[in-house]
C-alpha positions in Angstrom: 33.4 -27.1 -1.9 35.9 -29.1 0.2 36.4 -32.6 -0.6 35.1 -33.6 3.1 31.8 -31.7 2.2 30.7 -34.3 -0.4 29.7 -37.4 1.5 28.1 -35.5 4.3 25.9 -33.6 1.0 25.5 -37.1 -0.4 24.4 -38.6 2.9 21.8 -35.7 3.2 20.6 -36.2 -0.2 20.1 -40.1 0.2 18.2 -39.7 3.6 15.9 -37.2 1.8 15.4 -39.6 -1.1 14.5 -42.6 1.9 12.2 -40.0 3.1 10.6 -39.0 0.2 9.7 -43.0 0.0 8.3 -42.8 3.6 5.3 -40.3 3.0 3.3 -42.8 0.9 2.2 -45.0 3.7 3.2 -48.8 4.4 2.1 -51.4 6.7 3.9 -51.3 10.1 5.8 -54.3 11.3 3.3 -56.7 13.6 3.5 -56.4 17.0 4.9 -59.0 19.7 4.5 -57.5 23.1 1.8 -55.5 25.1 2.5 -51.7 26.0 0.1 -50.2 28.5 -0.2 -47.3 31.1 0.5 -43.8 31.2 3.4 -41.8 29.7 4.2 -38.6 31.9 6.7 -36.1 30.7 7.7 -33.2 32.7 9.5 -30.1 30.9 12.8 -28.8 33.0 14.0 -26.6 30.4 14.4 -26.2 26.7 15.2 -29.5 25.0 15.0 -31.3 28.4 12.5 -33.5 30.1 11.9 -35.8 32.8 9.9 -39.1 32.4 7.6 -39.3 35.7 6.5 -42.8 36.4 2.6 -42.9 37.2 2.4 -44.7 40.4 -1.6 -45.5 39.6 -0.8 -46.9 36.0 3.0 -46.8 35.0 3.8 -47.3 31.5 4.6 -50.8 31.1 6.0 -53.0 27.9 5.7 -56.8 28.2 7.0 -59.8 26.2 8.2 -63.0 26.4 7.9 -63.0 30.3 9.7 -60.1 30.6 8.8 -56.7 31.8 9.9 -53.2 31.6 8.8 -50.3 33.8 11.0 -47.4 33.4 11.8 -45.1 36.2 12.3 -41.8 36.6 14.9 -40.4 33.9 15.9 -37.5 31.8 14.7 -37.9 28.1 14.6 -36.0 25.0 12.1 -38.1 23.5 13.4 -39.9 20.2 17.4 -38.4 18.8 15.8 -37.5 15.7 18.0 -35.0 13.7 15.8 -31.3 14.0 16.2 -31.1 10.0 13.5 -34.4 9.9 11.4 -33.2 12.5 8.8 -31.8 9.9 8.4 -35.3 8.3 5.6 -36.9 9.7 6.6 -39.7 12.3 9.7 -38.2 12.6 9.1 -35.7 15.4 11.2 -36.4 19.0 7.7 -37.3 20.4 5.8 -39.2 17.4 6.5 -42.5 19.3 7.1 -41.1 22.9 6.2 -44.1 24.6 8.7 -46.1 23.1 11.4 -43.7 23.1 10.8 -43.6 26.8 11.2 -47.6 26.8 14.2 -47.4 24.8 15.8 -44.7 26.8 15.2 -46.5 30.1 17.0 -49.6 29.0 20.0 -47.7 27.5 20.2 -45.7 31.0 19.9 -49.0 32.8 22.8 -50.4 30.6 25.1 -47.4 31.0 24.3 -47.1 34.9 25.3 -51.1 35.4 21.7 -51.3 36.8 20.5 -54.0 34.5 20.5 -57.6 35.8 19.1 -60.8 34.7 16.1 -60.9 33.5 16.1 -57.5 33.0 19.6 -57.4 31.3 19.1 -56.6 27.5 21.5 -56.5 24.5 21.8 -53.5 22.2 19.8 -55.5 19.7 17.0 -56.2 21.9 16.5 -52.9 23.2 16.2 -51.7 19.5 13.6 -54.5 18.9 11.7 -53.2 21.8 11.7 -49.8 20.3 10.4 -51.2 17.0 8.1 -53.4 18.6 6.6 -50.4 20.8 6.4 -48.4 17.7 4.1 -50.9 15.8 2.1 -51.6 18.9 1.4 -47.3 19.0 0.5 -47.5 15.5 -1.9 -50.7 15.9 -3.4 -48.8 18.7 -4.1 -45.8 16.5 -1.9 -43.6 18.8 0.6 -43.0 16.0 1.5 -42.5 12.5 1.6 -45.8 10.9 4.5 -46.3 8.0 6.9 -49.0 7.6 8.9 -47.3 6.1 9.3 -44.5 9.0 9.6 -47.5 11.7 12.4 -49.0 9.5 14.1 -45.9 9.2 14.4 -45.2 12.9 15.3 -48.9 13.9 18.0 -49.0 10.7 19.1 -45.5 12.4 19.5 -47.2 15.8 21.0 -50.4 14.6 24.0 -48.1 12.9 24.3 -45.6 15.3 23.6 -46.4 18.5 26.2 -48.2 19.7 28.3 -45.0 20.9 25.1 -44.0 23.0 24.7 -47.4 24.3 28.3 -47.9 25.9 28.1 -44.0 27.1 28.6 -42.6 30.4 25.8 -42.9 32.9 23.9 -39.8 33.4 22.6 -39.6 37.1 18.8 -40.0 37.2 16.7 -36.3 38.1 17.2 -35.3 41.3 14.7 -36.6 43.8 11.4 -35.9 42.4 9.1 -35.0 45.3 7.2 -38.3 44.7 6.1 -38.9 41.2 2.5 -38.8 42.4 2.7 -35.5 43.1 4.7 -34.6 39.8 1.6 -32.3 38.6 1.4 -30.1 41.7 1.2 -26.2 40.9 3.9 -24.7 39.1 4.8 -27.9 37.2 4.8 -27.9 33.4 3.4 -31.3 32.4 4.5 -31.4 28.6 2.2 -34.4 27.9 0.1 -37.3 29.5 -1.0 -40.3 26.9 -2.8 -43.3 28.3 -2.3 -46.6 26.6 -4.9 -49.2 27.1 
């Protein structure tokens, strides 16, 4: 075995050990913000989706006088390595609304579209992700496991900088009005209402 493979194997085994500990449950972190609205995801092609804002009840996160309402954007849900998708809570859509908020903050930053009071740091964007996951768990909409949430938060804290500083990806081509996203022929992957 080449020497370069040993660190990757050790890292993989360490990750599996962490995941084994995730399966026993745990108390999710206490929520600090409010999350409500509709998550509407449109399938474009394999592993390519568009978040479509719902005009009548947009996905909204509020905390400390700041409000996040994502606009239309491409998303892949959570950037979870395929190897871990079978672990409860680690699929790309386990915490879909939280991932959409996080993706929106990344897009806003990379494209230079954020402005006070909506300017977020990477650490603040990751806190929004963590808090939104906690809200989804508290509302009974997602699997509640403190270790899984901690693993996700740790991964974005340690490895999110490159994506945060990445290039701006143009938004989806004019979606013939978000309100008509459910027209004939569209494939709507999921619609989640959060109250």
